[in-house]
mmCIF file of the N, C-alpha and C atoms, coordinates in Angstrom:
data_MODEL
# 
_entry.id   MODEL 
# 
loop_
_atom_site.group_PDB 
_atom_site.id 
_atom_site.type_symbol 
_atom_site.label_atom_id 
_atom_site.label_alt_id 
_atom_site.label_comp_id 
_atom_site.label_asym_id 
_atom_site.label_entity_id 
_atom_site.label_seq_id 
_atom_site.pdbx_PDB_ins_code 
_atom_site.Cartn_x 
_atom_site.Cartn_y 
_atom_site.Cartn_z 
_atom_site.occupancy 
_atom_site.B_iso_or_equiv 
_atom_site.pdbx_formal_charge 
_atom_site.auth_seq_id 
_atom_site.auth_comp_id 
_atom_site.auth_asym_id 
_atom_site.auth_atom_id 
_atom_site.pdbx_PDB_model_num 
ATOM 1   N N  . UNK A 1 1  ? 188.657 -78.970 -84.886 1.00 0.00 ? 1  UNK A N  1 
ATOM 2   C CA . UNK A 1 1  ? 190.072 -78.682 -84.983 1.00 0.00 ? 1  UNK A CA 1 
ATOM 3   C C  . UNK A 1 1  ? 190.836 -80.003 -85.012 1.00 0.00 ? 1  UNK A C  1 
ATOM 4   N N  . UNK A 1 2  ? 191.905 -80.076 -85.759 1.00 0.00 ? 2  UNK A N  1 
ATOM 5   C CA . UNK A 1 2  ? 192.679 -81.294 -85.871 1.00 0.00 ? 2  UNK A CA 1 
ATOM 6   C C  . UNK A 1 2  ? 193.594 -81.507 -84.679 1.00 0.00 ? 2  UNK A C  1 
ATOM 7   N N  . UNK A 1 3  ? 194.256 -82.629 -84.677 1.00 0.00 ? 3  UNK A N  1 
ATOM 8   C CA . UNK A 1 3  ? 195.200 -82.976 -83.617 1.00 0.00 ? 3  UNK A CA 1 
ATOM 9   C C  . UNK A 1 3  ? 196.484 -82.209 -83.868 1.00 0.00 ? 3  UNK A C  1 
ATOM 10  N N  . UNK A 1 4  ? 197.028 -81.648 -82.812 1.00 0.00 ? 4  UNK A N  1 
ATOM 11  C CA . UNK A 1 4  ? 198.270 -80.894 -82.925 1.00 0.00 ? 4  UNK A CA 1 
ATOM 12  C C  . UNK A 1 4  ? 199.435 -81.854 -82.699 1.00 0.00 ? 4  UNK A C  1 
ATOM 13  N N  . UNK A 1 5  ? 200.410 -81.809 -83.582 1.00 0.00 ? 5  UNK A N  1 
ATOM 14  C CA . UNK A 1 5  ? 201.592 -82.652 -83.445 1.00 0.00 ? 5  UNK A CA 1 
ATOM 15  C C  . UNK A 1 5  ? 202.343 -82.258 -82.177 1.00 0.00 ? 5  UNK A C  1 
ATOM 16  N N  . UNK A 1 6  ? 203.001 -83.218 -81.520 1.00 0.00 ? 6  UNK A N  1 
ATOM 17  C CA . UNK A 1 6  ? 203.706 -82.908 -80.264 1.00 0.00 ? 6  UNK A CA 1 
ATOM 18  C C  . UNK A 1 6  ? 204.717 -81.781 -80.405 1.00 0.00 ? 6  UNK A C  1 
ATOM 19  N N  . UNK A 1 7  ? 205.445 -81.745 -81.505 1.00 0.00 ? 7  UNK A N  1 
ATOM 20  C CA . UNK A 1 7  ? 206.442 -80.676 -81.696 1.00 0.00 ? 7  UNK A CA 1 
ATOM 21  C C  . UNK A 1 7  ? 205.744 -79.326 -81.810 1.00 0.00 ? 7  UNK A C  1 
ATOM 22  N N  . UNK A 1 8  ? 204.656 -79.267 -82.555 1.00 0.00 ? 8  UNK A N  1 
ATOM 23  C CA . UNK A 1 8  ? 203.918 -78.010 -82.713 1.00 0.00 ? 8  UNK A CA 1 
ATOM 24  C C  . UNK A 1 8  ? 203.353 -77.566 -81.370 1.00 0.00 ? 8  UNK A C  1 
ATOM 25  N N  . UNK A 1 9  ? 202.857 -78.499 -80.571 1.00 0.00 ? 9  UNK A N  1 
ATOM 26  C CA . UNK A 1 9  ? 202.332 -78.160 -79.247 1.00 0.00 ? 9  UNK A CA 1 
ATOM 27  C C  . UNK A 1 9  ? 203.454 -77.611 -78.376 1.00 0.00 ? 9  UNK A C  1 
ATOM 28  N N  . UNK A 1 10 ? 204.636 -78.192 -78.491 1.00 0.00 ? 10 UNK A N  1 
ATOM 29  C CA . UNK A 1 10 ? 205.784 -77.732 -77.715 1.00 0.00 ? 10 UNK A CA 1 
ATOM 30  C C  . UNK A 1 10 ? 206.190 -76.318 -78.122 1.00 0.00 ? 10 UNK A C  1 
ATOM 31  N N  . UNK A 1 11 ? 206.183 -76.063 -79.426 1.00 0.00 ? 11 UNK A N  1 
ATOM 32  C CA . UNK A 1 11 ? 206.527 -74.725 -79.934 1.00 0.00 ? 11 UNK A CA 1 
ATOM 33  C C  . UNK A 1 11 ? 205.501 -73.718 -79.445 1.00 0.00 ? 11 UNK A C  1 
ATOM 34  N N  . UNK A 1 12 ? 204.221 -74.069 -79.514 1.00 0.00 ? 12 UNK A N  1 
ATOM 35  C CA . UNK A 1 12 ? 203.172 -73.162 -79.038 1.00 0.00 ? 12 UNK A CA 1 
ATOM 36  C C  . UNK A 1 12 ? 203.322 -72.893 -77.551 1.00 0.00 ? 12 UNK A C  1 
ATOM 37  N N  . UNK A 1 13 ? 203.614 -73.939 -76.780 1.00 0.00 ? 13 UNK A N  1 
ATOM 38  C CA . UNK A 1 13 ? 203.791 -73.777 -75.331 1.00 0.00 ? 13 UNK A CA 1 
ATOM 39  C C  . UNK A 1 13 ? 204.999 -72.880 -75.048 1.00 0.00 ? 13 UNK A C  1 
ATOM 40  N N  . UNK A 1 14 ? 206.084 -73.100 -75.769 1.00 0.00 ? 14 UNK A N  1 
ATOM 41  C CA . UNK A 1 14 ? 207.270 -72.259 -75.593 1.00 0.00 ? 14 UNK A CA 1 
ATOM 42  C C  . UNK A 1 14 ? 206.947 -70.800 -75.902 1.00 0.00 ? 14 UNK A C  1 
ATOM 43  N N  . UNK A 1 15 ? 206.194 -70.586 -76.961 1.00 0.00 ? 15 UNK A N  1 
ATOM 44  C CA . UNK A 1 15 ? 205.812 -69.227 -77.336 1.00 0.00 ? 15 UNK A CA 1 
ATOM 45  C C  . UNK A 1 15 ? 204.932 -68.600 -76.251 1.00 0.00 ? 15 UNK A C  1 
ATOM 46  N N  . UNK A 1 16 ? 203.991 -69.359 -75.726 1.00 0.00 ? 16 UNK A N  1 
ATOM 47  C CA . UNK A 1 16 ? 203.126 -68.839 -74.665 1.00 0.00 ? 16 UNK A CA 1 
ATOM 48  C C  . UNK A 1 16 ? 203.934 -68.549 -73.400 1.00 0.00 ? 16 UNK A C  1 
ATOM 49  N N  . UNK A 1 17 ? 204.936 -69.356 -73.126 1.00 0.00 ? 17 UNK A N  1 
ATOM 50  C CA . UNK A 1 17 ? 205.810 -69.104 -71.973 1.00 0.00 ? 17 UNK A CA 1 
ATOM 51  C C  . UNK A 1 17 ? 206.568 -67.779 -72.160 1.00 0.00 ? 17 UNK A C  1 
ATOM 52  N N  . UNK A 1 18 ? 207.014 -67.529 -73.377 1.00 0.00 ? 18 UNK A N  1 
ATOM 53  C CA . UNK A 1 18 ? 207.698 -66.257 -73.666 1.00 0.00 ? 18 UNK A CA 1 
ATOM 54  C C  . UNK A 1 18 ? 206.726 -65.094 -73.520 1.00 0.00 ? 18 UNK A C  1 
ATOM 55  N N  . UNK A 1 19 ? 205.494 -65.290 -73.996 1.00 0.00 ? 19 UNK A N  1 
ATOM 56  C CA . UNK A 1 19 ? 204.480 -64.241 -73.857 1.00 0.00 ? 19 UNK A CA 1 
ATOM 57  C C  . UNK A 1 19 ? 204.173 -63.982 -72.386 1.00 0.00 ? 19 UNK A C  1 
ATOM 58  N N  . UNK A 1 20 ? 204.132 -65.039 -71.584 1.00 0.00 ? 20 UNK A N  1 
ATOM 59  C CA . UNK A 1 20 ? 203.888 -64.887 -70.155 1.00 0.00 ? 20 UNK A CA 1 
ATOM 60  C C  . UNK A 1 20 ? 205.012 -64.088 -69.499 1.00 0.00 ? 20 UNK A C  1 
ATOM 61  N N  . UNK A 1 21 ? 206.241 -64.406 -69.845 1.00 0.00 ? 21 UNK A N  1 
ATOM 62  C CA . UNK A 1 21 ? 207.380 -63.669 -69.287 1.00 0.00 ? 21 UNK A CA 1 
ATOM 63  C C  . UNK A 1 21 ? 207.318 -62.193 -69.687 1.00 0.00 ? 21 UNK A C  1 
ATOM 64  N N  . UNK A 1 22 ? 206.952 -61.941 -70.926 1.00 0.00 ? 22 UNK A N  1 
ATOM 65  C CA . UNK A 1 22 ? 206.838 -60.562 -71.392 1.00 0.00 ? 22 UNK A CA 1 
ATOM 66  C C  . UNK A 1 22 ? 205.704 -59.841 -70.657 1.00 0.00 ? 22 UNK A C  1 
ATOM 67  N N  . UNK A 1 23 ? 204.579 -60.508 -70.478 1.00 0.00 ? 23 UNK A N  1 
ATOM 68  C CA . UNK A 1 23 ? 203.461 -59.905 -69.739 1.00 0.00 ? 23 UNK A CA 1 
ATOM 69  C C  . UNK A 1 23 ? 203.877 -59.592 -68.312 1.00 0.00 ? 23 UNK A C  1 
ATOM 70  N N  . UNK A 1 24 ? 204.619 -60.490 -67.687 1.00 0.00 ? 24 UNK A N  1 
ATOM 71  C CA . UNK A 1 24 ? 205.098 -60.250 -66.325 1.00 0.00 ? 24 UNK A CA 1 
ATOM 72  C C  . UNK A 1 24 ? 206.022 -59.033 -66.274 1.00 0.00 ? 24 UNK A C  1 
ATOM 73  N N  . UNK A 1 25 ? 206.869 -58.890 -67.282 1.00 0.00 ? 25 UNK A N  1 
ATOM 74  C CA . UNK A 1 25 ? 207.748 -57.703 -67.334 1.00 0.00 ? 25 UNK A CA 1 
ATOM 75  C C  . UNK A 1 25 ? 206.928 -56.432 -67.491 1.00 0.00 ? 25 UNK A C  1 
ATOM 76  N N  . UNK A 1 26 ? 205.933 -56.471 -68.369 1.00 0.00 ? 26 UNK A N  1 
ATOM 77  C CA . UNK A 1 26 ? 205.090 -55.288 -68.574 1.00 0.00 ? 26 UNK A CA 1 
ATOM 78  C C  . UNK A 1 26 ? 204.343 -54.921 -67.295 1.00 0.00 ? 26 UNK A C  1 
ATOM 79  N N  . UNK A 1 27 ? 203.823 -55.914 -66.606 1.00 0.00 ? 27 UNK A N  1 
ATOM 80  C CA . UNK A 1 27 ? 203.105 -55.665 -65.357 1.00 0.00 ? 27 UNK A CA 1 
ATOM 81  C C  . UNK A 1 27 ? 204.035 -55.033 -64.331 1.00 0.00 ? 27 UNK A C  1 
ATOM 82  N N  . UNK A 1 28 ? 205.225 -55.582 -64.183 1.00 0.00 ? 28 UNK A N  1 
ATOM 83  C CA . UNK A 1 28 ? 206.188 -55.025 -63.226 1.00 0.00 ? 28 UNK A CA 1 
ATOM 84  C C  . UNK A 1 28 ? 206.551 -53.588 -63.588 1.00 0.00 ? 28 UNK A C  1 
ATOM 85  N N  . UNK A 1 29 ? 206.743 -53.335 -64.879 1.00 0.00 ? 29 UNK A N  1 
ATOM 86  C CA . UNK A 1 29 ? 207.119 -51.992 -65.325 1.00 0.00 ? 29 UNK A CA 1 
ATOM 87  C C  . UNK A 1 29 ? 205.996 -50.989 -65.059 1.00 0.00 ? 29 UNK A C  1 
ATOM 88  N N  . UNK A 1 30 ? 204.777 -51.337 -65.380 1.00 0.00 ? 30 UNK A N  1 
ATOM 89  C CA . UNK A 1 30 ? 203.683 -50.391 -65.178 1.00 0.00 ? 30 UNK A CA 1 
ATOM 90  C C  . UNK A 1 30 ? 203.441 -50.174 -63.690 1.00 0.00 ? 30 UNK A C  1 
ATOM 91  N N  . UNK A 1 31 ? 203.670 -51.200 -62.872 1.00 0.00 ? 31 UNK A N  1 
ATOM 92  C CA . UNK A 1 31 ? 203.546 -51.013 -61.420 1.00 0.00 ? 31 UNK A CA 1 
ATOM 93  C C  . UNK A 1 31 ? 204.588 -50.019 -60.912 1.00 0.00 ? 31 UNK A C  1 
ATOM 94  N N  . UNK A 1 32 ? 205.800 -50.088 -61.449 1.00 0.00 ? 32 UNK A N  1 
ATOM 95  C CA . UNK A 1 32 ? 206.842 -49.109 -61.071 1.00 0.00 ? 32 UNK A CA 1 
ATOM 96  C C  . UNK A 1 32 ? 206.421 -47.699 -61.479 1.00 0.00 ? 32 UNK A C  1 
ATOM 97  N N  . UNK A 1 33 ? 205.871 -47.574 -62.673 1.00 0.00 ? 33 UNK A N  1 
ATOM 98  C CA . UNK A 1 33 ? 205.412 -46.263 -63.142 1.00 0.00 ? 33 UNK A CA 1 
ATOM 99  C C  . UNK A 1 33 ? 204.285 -45.727 -62.263 1.00 0.00 ? 33 UNK A C  1 
ATOM 100 N N  . UNK A 1 34 ? 203.399 -46.607 -61.823 1.00 0.00 ? 34 UNK A N  1 
ATOM 101 C CA . UNK A 1 34 ? 202.294 -46.183 -60.956 1.00 0.00 ? 34 UNK A CA 1 
ATOM 102 C C  . UNK A 1 34 ? 202.838 -45.640 -59.642 1.00 0.00 ? 34 UNK A C  1 
ATOM 103 N N  . UNK A 1 35 ? 203.792 -46.337 -59.058 1.00 0.00 ? 35 UNK A N  1 
ATOM 104 C CA . UNK A 1 35 ? 204.404 -45.863 -57.806 1.00 0.00 ? 35 UNK A CA 1 
ATOM 105 C C  . UNK A 1 35 ? 205.049 -44.499 -58.019 1.00 0.00 ? 35 UNK A C  1 
ATOM 106 N N  . UNK A 1 36 ? 205.775 -44.352 -59.113 1.00 0.00 ? 36 UNK A N  1 
ATOM 107 C CA . UNK A 1 36 ? 206.428 -43.073 -59.412 1.00 0.00 ? 36 UNK A CA 1 
ATOM 108 C C  . UNK A 1 36 ? 205.402 -41.971 -59.638 1.00 0.00 ? 36 UNK A C  1 
ATOM 109 N N  . UNK A 1 37 ? 204.317 -42.302 -60.322 1.00 0.00 ? 37 UNK A N  1 
ATOM 110 C CA . UNK A 1 37 ? 203.297 -41.294 -60.612 1.00 0.00 ? 37 UNK A CA 1 
ATOM 111 C C  . UNK A 1 37 ? 202.591 -40.856 -59.332 1.00 0.00 ? 37 UNK A C  1 
ATOM 112 N N  . UNK A 1 38 ? 202.314 -41.801 -58.451 1.00 0.00 ? 38 UNK A N  1 
ATOM 113 C CA . UNK A 1 38 ? 201.692 -41.437 -57.169 1.00 0.00 ? 38 UNK A CA 1 
ATOM 114 C C  . UNK A 1 38 ? 202.610 -40.517 -56.364 1.00 0.00 ? 38 UNK A C  1 
ATOM 115 N N  . UNK A 1 39 ? 203.901 -40.812 -56.387 1.00 0.00 ? 39 UNK A N  1 
ATOM 116 C CA . UNK A 1 39 ? 204.868 -39.958 -55.684 1.00 0.00 ? 39 UNK A CA 1 
ATOM 117 C C  . UNK A 1 39 ? 204.900 -38.566 -56.311 1.00 0.00 ? 39 UNK A C  1 
ATOM 118 N N  . UNK A 1 40 ? 204.842 -38.494 -57.622 1.00 0.00 ? 40 UNK A N  1 
ATOM 119 C CA . UNK A 1 40 ? 204.833 -37.206 -58.314 1.00 0.00 ? 40 UNK A CA 1 
ATOM 120 C C  . UNK A 1 40 ? 203.601 -36.399 -57.928 1.00 0.00 ? 40 UNK A C  1 
ATOM 121 N N  . UNK A 1 41 ? 202.464 -37.073 -57.832 1.00 0.00 ? 41 UNK A N  1 
ATOM 122 C CA . UNK A 1 41 ? 201.225 -36.390 -57.447 1.00 0.00 ? 41 UNK A CA 1 
ATOM 123 C C  . UNK A 1 41 ? 201.354 -35.835 -56.035 1.00 0.00 ? 41 UNK A C  1 
ATOM 124 N N  . UNK A 1 42 ? 201.928 -36.612 -55.145 1.00 0.00 ? 42 UNK A N  1 
ATOM 125 C CA . UNK A 1 42 ? 202.117 -36.136 -53.767 1.00 0.00 ? 42 UNK A CA 1 
ATOM 126 C C  . UNK A 1 42 ? 203.041 -34.917 -53.723 1.00 0.00 ? 42 UNK A C  1 
ATOM 127 N N  . UNK A 1 43 ? 204.098 -34.936 -54.536 1.00 0.00 ? 43 UNK A N  1 
ATOM 128 C CA . UNK A 1 43 ? 205.006 -33.775 -54.593 1.00 0.00 ? 43 UNK A CA 1 
ATOM 129 C C  . UNK A 1 43 ? 204.276 -32.544 -55.130 1.00 0.00 ? 43 UNK A C  1 
ATOM 130 N N  . UNK A 1 44 ? 203.471 -32.755 -56.161 1.00 0.00 ? 44 UNK A N  1 
ATOM 131 C CA . UNK A 1 44 ? 202.711 -31.635 -56.720 1.00 0.00 ? 44 UNK A CA 1 
ATOM 132 C C  . UNK A 1 44 ? 201.739 -31.070 -55.692 1.00 0.00 ? 44 UNK A C  1 
ATOM 133 N N  . UNK A 1 45 ? 201.048 -31.943 -54.984 1.00 0.00 ? 45 UNK A N  1 
ATOM 134 C CA . UNK A 1 45 ? 200.113 -31.491 -53.952 1.00 0.00 ? 45 UNK A CA 1 
ATOM 135 C C  . UNK A 1 45 ? 200.832 -30.724 -52.855 1.00 0.00 ? 45 UNK A C  1 
ATOM 136 N N  . UNK A 1 46 ? 201.971 -31.238 -52.425 1.00 0.00 ? 46 UNK A N  1 
ATOM 137 C CA . UNK A 1 46 ? 202.748 -30.591 -51.358 1.00 0.00 ? 46 UNK A CA 1 
ATOM 138 C C  . UNK A 1 46 ? 203.196 -29.199 -51.762 1.00 0.00 ? 46 UNK A C  1 
ATOM 139 N N  . UNK A 1 47 ? 203.419 -28.996 -53.047 1.00 0.00 ? 47 UNK A N  1 
ATOM 140 C CA . UNK A 1 47 ? 203.862 -27.697 -53.555 1.00 0.00 ? 47 UNK A CA 1 
ATOM 141 C C  . UNK A 1 47 ? 202.683 -26.852 -54.041 1.00 0.00 ? 47 UNK A C  1 
ATOM 142 N N  . UNK A 1 48 ? 201.460 -27.301 -53.755 1.00 0.00 ? 48 UNK A N  1 
ATOM 143 C CA . UNK A 1 48 ? 200.248 -26.580 -54.165 1.00 0.00 ? 48 UNK A CA 1 
ATOM 144 C C  . UNK A 1 48 ? 200.155 -26.360 -55.672 1.00 0.00 ? 48 UNK A C  1 
ATOM 145 N N  . UNK A 1 49 ? 200.605 -27.359 -56.433 1.00 0.00 ? 49 UNK A N  1 
ATOM 146 C CA . UNK A 1 49 ? 200.501 -27.304 -57.892 1.00 0.00 ? 49 UNK A CA 1 
ATOM 147 C C  . UNK A 1 49 ? 199.288 -28.121 -58.335 1.00 0.00 ? 49 UNK A C  1 
ATOM 148 N N  . UNK A 1 50 ? 198.749 -27.825 -59.504 1.00 0.00 ? 50 UNK A N  1 
ATOM 149 C CA . UNK A 1 50 ? 197.620 -28.611 -60.018 1.00 0.00 ? 50 UNK A CA 1 
ATOM 150 C C  . UNK A 1 50 ? 198.050 -30.067 -60.270 1.00 0.00 ? 50 UNK A C  1 
ATOM 151 N N  . UNK A 1 51 ? 197.134 -30.973 -60.046 1.00 0.00 ? 51 UNK A N  1 
ATOM 152 C CA . UNK A 1 51 ? 197.453 -32.402 -60.208 1.00 0.00 ? 51 UNK A CA 1 
ATOM 153 C C  . UNK A 1 51 ? 196.582 -33.100 -61.251 1.00 0.00 ? 51 UNK A C  1 
ATOM 154 N N  . UNK A 1 52 ? 195.714 -32.369 -61.914 1.00 0.00 ? 52 UNK A N  1 
ATOM 155 C CA . UNK A 1 52 ? 194.766 -33.007 -62.829 1.00 0.00 ? 52 UNK A CA 1 
ATOM 156 C C  . UNK A 1 52 ? 195.456 -33.830 -63.912 1.00 0.00 ? 52 UNK A C  1 
ATOM 157 N N  . UNK A 1 53 ? 196.468 -33.274 -64.526 1.00 0.00 ? 53 UNK A N  1 
ATOM 158 C CA . UNK A 1 53 ? 197.158 -33.991 -65.604 1.00 0.00 ? 53 UNK A CA 1 
ATOM 159 C C  . UNK A 1 53 ? 197.873 -35.222 -65.052 1.00 0.00 ? 53 UNK A C  1 
ATOM 160 N N  . UNK A 1 54 ? 198.530 -35.057 -63.919 1.00 0.00 ? 54 UNK A N  1 
ATOM 161 C CA . UNK A 1 54 ? 199.236 -36.183 -63.303 1.00 0.00 ? 54 UNK A CA 1 
ATOM 162 C C  . UNK A 1 54 ? 198.256 -37.268 -62.880 1.00 0.00 ? 54 UNK A C  1 
ATOM 163 N N  . UNK A 1 55 ? 197.107 -36.872 -62.367 1.00 0.00 ? 55 UNK A N  1 
ATOM 164 C CA . UNK A 1 55 ? 196.099 -37.852 -61.958 1.00 0.00 ? 55 UNK A CA 1 
ATOM 165 C C  . UNK A 1 55 ? 195.492 -38.563 -63.171 1.00 0.00 ? 55 UNK A C  1 
ATOM 166 N N  . UNK A 1 56 ? 195.356 -37.832 -64.259 1.00 0.00 ? 56 UNK A N  1 
ATOM 167 C CA . UNK A 1 56 ? 194.865 -38.449 -65.495 1.00 0.00 ? 56 UNK A CA 1 
ATOM 168 C C  . UNK A 1 56 ? 195.857 -39.501 -65.996 1.00 0.00 ? 56 UNK A C  1 
ATOM 169 N N  . UNK A 1 57 ? 197.133 -39.165 -65.911 1.00 0.00 ? 57 UNK A N  1 
ATOM 170 C CA . UNK A 1 57 ? 198.175 -40.110 -66.314 1.00 0.00 ? 57 UNK A CA 1 
ATOM 171 C C  . UNK A 1 57 ? 198.141 -41.339 -65.404 1.00 0.00 ? 57 UNK A C  1 
ATOM 172 N N  . UNK A 1 58 ? 197.947 -41.128 -64.113 1.00 0.00 ? 58 UNK A N  1 
ATOM 173 C CA . UNK A 1 58 ? 197.849 -42.247 -63.171 1.00 0.00 ? 58 UNK A CA 1 
ATOM 174 C C  . UNK A 1 58 ? 196.682 -43.155 -63.543 1.00 0.00 ? 58 UNK A C  1 
ATOM 175 N N  . UNK A 1 59 ? 195.557 -42.576 -63.870 1.00 0.00 ? 59 UNK A N  1 
ATOM 176 C CA . UNK A 1 59 ? 194.392 -43.364 -64.269 1.00 0.00 ? 59 UNK A CA 1 
ATOM 177 C C  . UNK A 1 59 ? 194.704 -44.187 -65.525 1.00 0.00 ? 59 UNK A C  1 
ATOM 178 N N  . UNK A 1 60 ? 195.412 -43.588 -66.466 1.00 0.00 ? 60 UNK A N  1 
ATOM 179 C CA . UNK A 1 60 ? 195.784 -44.313 -67.689 1.00 0.00 ? 60 UNK A CA 1 
ATOM 180 C C  . UNK A 1 60 ? 196.721 -45.477 -67.360 1.00 0.00 ? 60 UNK A C  1 
ATOM 181 N N  . UNK A 1 61 ? 197.661 -45.246 -66.475 1.00 0.00 ? 61 UNK A N  1 
ATOM 182 C CA . UNK A 1 61 ? 198.583 -46.308 -66.074 1.00 0.00 ? 61 UNK A CA 1 
ATOM 183 C C  . UNK A 1 61 ? 197.829 -47.440 -65.379 1.00 0.00 ? 61 UNK A C  1 
ATOM 184 N N  . UNK A 1 62 ? 196.901 -47.082 -64.517 1.00 0.00 ? 62 UNK A N  1 
ATOM 185 C CA . UNK A 1 62 ? 196.119 -48.101 -63.827 1.00 0.00 ? 62 UNK A CA 1 
ATOM 186 C C  . UNK A 1 62 ? 195.254 -48.891 -64.810 1.00 0.00 ? 62 UNK A C  1 
ATOM 187 N N  . UNK A 1 63 ? 194.740 -48.228 -65.822 1.00 0.00 ? 63 UNK A N  1 
ATOM 188 C CA . UNK A 1 63 ? 193.991 -48.927 -66.874 1.00 0.00 ? 63 UNK A CA 1 
ATOM 189 C C  . UNK A 1 63 ? 194.876 -49.892 -67.639 1.00 0.00 ? 63 UNK A C  1 
ATOM 190 N N  . UNK A 1 64 ? 196.101 -49.466 -67.903 1.00 0.00 ? 64 UNK A N  1 
ATOM 191 C CA . UNK A 1 64 ? 197.050 -50.349 -68.585 1.00 0.00 ? 64 UNK A CA 1 
ATOM 192 C C  . UNK A 1 64 ? 197.363 -51.570 -67.734 1.00 0.00 ? 64 UNK A C  1 
ATOM 193 N N  . UNK A 1 65 ? 197.503 -51.367 -66.439 1.00 0.00 ? 65 UNK A N  1 
ATOM 194 C CA . UNK A 1 65 ? 197.780 -52.491 -65.549 1.00 0.00 ? 65 UNK A CA 1 
ATOM 195 C C  . UNK A 1 65 ? 196.653 -53.512 -65.611 1.00 0.00 ? 65 UNK A C  1 
ATOM 196 N N  . UNK A 1 66 ? 195.426 -53.048 -65.581 1.00 0.00 ? 66 UNK A N  1 
ATOM 197 C CA . UNK A 1 66 ? 194.282 -53.959 -65.666 1.00 0.00 ? 66 UNK A CA 1 
ATOM 198 C C  . UNK A 1 66 ? 194.338 -54.744 -66.980 1.00 0.00 ? 66 UNK A C  1 
ATOM 199 N N  . UNK A 1 67 ? 194.631 -54.059 -68.070 1.00 0.00 ? 67 UNK A N  1 
ATOM 200 C CA . UNK A 1 67 ? 194.702 -54.723 -69.377 1.00 0.00 ? 67 UNK A CA 1 
ATOM 201 C C  . UNK A 1 67 ? 195.822 -55.758 -69.413 1.00 0.00 ? 67 UNK A C  1 
ATOM 202 N N  . UNK A 1 68 ? 196.993 -55.414 -68.882 1.00 0.00 ? 68 UNK A N  1 
ATOM 203 C CA . UNK A 1 68 ? 198.112 -56.364 -68.852 1.00 0.00 ? 68 UNK A CA 1 
ATOM 204 C C  . UNK A 1 68 ? 197.774 -57.574 -67.988 1.00 0.00 ? 68 UNK A C  1 
ATOM 205 N N  . UNK A 1 69 ? 197.106 -57.348 -66.866 1.00 0.00 ? 69 UNK A N  1 
ATOM 206 C CA . UNK A 1 69 ? 196.751 -58.457 -65.987 1.00 0.00 ? 69 UNK A CA 1 
ATOM 207 C C  . UNK A 1 69 ? 195.714 -59.372 -66.642 1.00 0.00 ? 69 UNK A C  1 
ATOM 208 N N  . UNK A 1 70 ? 194.776 -58.799 -67.371 1.00 0.00 ? 70 UNK A N  1 
ATOM 209 C CA . UNK A 1 70 ? 193.804 -59.620 -68.112 1.00 0.00 ? 70 UNK A CA 1 
ATOM 210 C C  . UNK A 1 70 ? 194.498 -60.443 -69.191 1.00 0.00 ? 70 UNK A C  1 
ATOM 211 N N  . UNK A 1 71 ? 195.418 -59.806 -69.887 1.00 0.00 ? 71 UNK A N  1 
ATOM 212 C CA . UNK A 1 71 ? 196.170 -60.510 -70.933 1.00 0.00 ? 71 UNK A CA 1 
ATOM 213 C C  . UNK A 1 71 ? 196.959 -61.663 -70.324 1.00 0.00 ? 71 UNK A C  1 
ATOM 214 N N  . UNK A 1 72 ? 197.558 -61.427 -69.168 1.00 0.00 ? 72 UNK A N  1 
ATOM 215 C CA . UNK A 1 72 ? 198.309 -62.473 -68.478 1.00 0.00 ? 72 UNK A CA 1 
ATOM 216 C C  . UNK A 1 72 ? 197.398 -63.649 -68.148 1.00 0.00 ? 72 UNK A C  1 
ATOM 217 N N  . UNK A 1 73 ? 196.187 -63.371 -67.714 1.00 0.00 ? 73 UNK A N  1 
ATOM 218 C CA . UNK A 1 73 ? 195.240 -64.440 -67.402 1.00 0.00 ? 73 UNK A CA 1 
ATOM 219 C C  . UNK A 1 73 ? 194.897 -65.261 -68.652 1.00 0.00 ? 73 UNK A C  1 
ATOM 220 N N  . UNK A 1 74 ? 194.749 -64.599 -69.781 1.00 0.00 ? 74 UNK A N  1 
ATOM 221 C CA . UNK A 1 74 ? 194.492 -65.320 -71.028 1.00 0.00 ? 74 UNK A CA 1 
ATOM 222 C C  . UNK A 1 74 ? 195.653 -66.243 -71.396 1.00 0.00 ? 74 UNK A C  1 
ATOM 223 N N  . UNK A 1 75 ? 196.860 -65.759 -71.187 1.00 0.00 ? 75 UNK A N  1 
ATOM 224 C CA . UNK A 1 75 ? 198.036 -66.585 -71.473 1.00 0.00 ? 75 UNK A CA 1 
ATOM 225 C C  . UNK A 1 75 ? 198.048 -67.798 -70.543 1.00 0.00 ? 75 UNK A C  1 
ATOM 226 N N  . UNK A 1 76 ? 197.763 -67.573 -69.267 1.00 0.00 ? 76 UNK A N  1 
ATOM 227 C CA . UNK A 1 76 ? 197.735 -68.690 -68.322 1.00 0.00 ? 76 UNK A CA 1 
ATOM 228 C C  . UNK A 1 76 ? 196.685 -69.727 -68.719 1.00 0.00 ? 76 UNK A C  1 
ATOM 229 N N  . UNK A 1 77 ? 195.546 -69.267 -69.195 1.00 0.00 ? 77 UNK A N  1 
ATOM 230 C CA . UNK A 1 77 ? 194.505 -70.195 -69.663 1.00 0.00 ? 77 UNK A CA 1 
ATOM 231 C C  . UNK A 1 77 ? 195.010 -71.004 -70.860 1.00 0.00 ? 77 UNK A C  1 
ATOM 232 N N  . UNK A 1 78 ? 195.727 -70.357 -71.752 1.00 0.00 ? 78 UNK A N  1 
ATOM 233 C CA . UNK A 1 78 ? 196.262 -71.045 -72.924 1.00 0.00 ? 78 UNK A CA 1 
ATOM 234 C C  . UNK A 1 78 ? 197.287 -72.096 -72.512 1.00 0.00 ? 78 UNK A C  1 
ATOM 235 N N  . UNK A 1 79 ? 198.005 -71.833 -71.446 1.00 0.00 ? 79 UNK A N  1 
ATOM 236 C CA . UNK A 1 79 ? 199.027 -72.772 -70.975 1.00 0.00 ? 79 UNK A CA 1 
ATOM 237 C C  . UNK A 1 79 ? 198.433 -73.931 -70.174 1.00 0.00 ? 79 UNK A C  1 
ATOM 238 N N  . UNK A 1 80 ? 197.227 -73.740 -69.667 1.00 0.00 ? 80 UNK A N  1 
ATOM 239 C CA . UNK A 1 80 ? 196.600 -74.775 -68.811 1.00 0.00 ? 80 UNK A CA 1 
ATOM 240 C C  . UNK A 1 80 ? 196.179 -76.000 -69.607 1.00 0.00 ? 80 UNK A C  1 
# 
């Protein structure tokens, strides 16, 4: 790979910083959804309603969180 010009390196770093901020927002948002989903499951249980669909959604949200956190780690590596 060739040498990256200082301006190009700066642009790439700025872009990665924006990606990091976006990843942090996504992580925070999915964490809020997880808290809300857990509360919904508790309400459903308290009312003796089925929770399978809600629990499936929770599992999907938790999977998304793992993916966002992995992506964040990749961005941090790129910035290092």
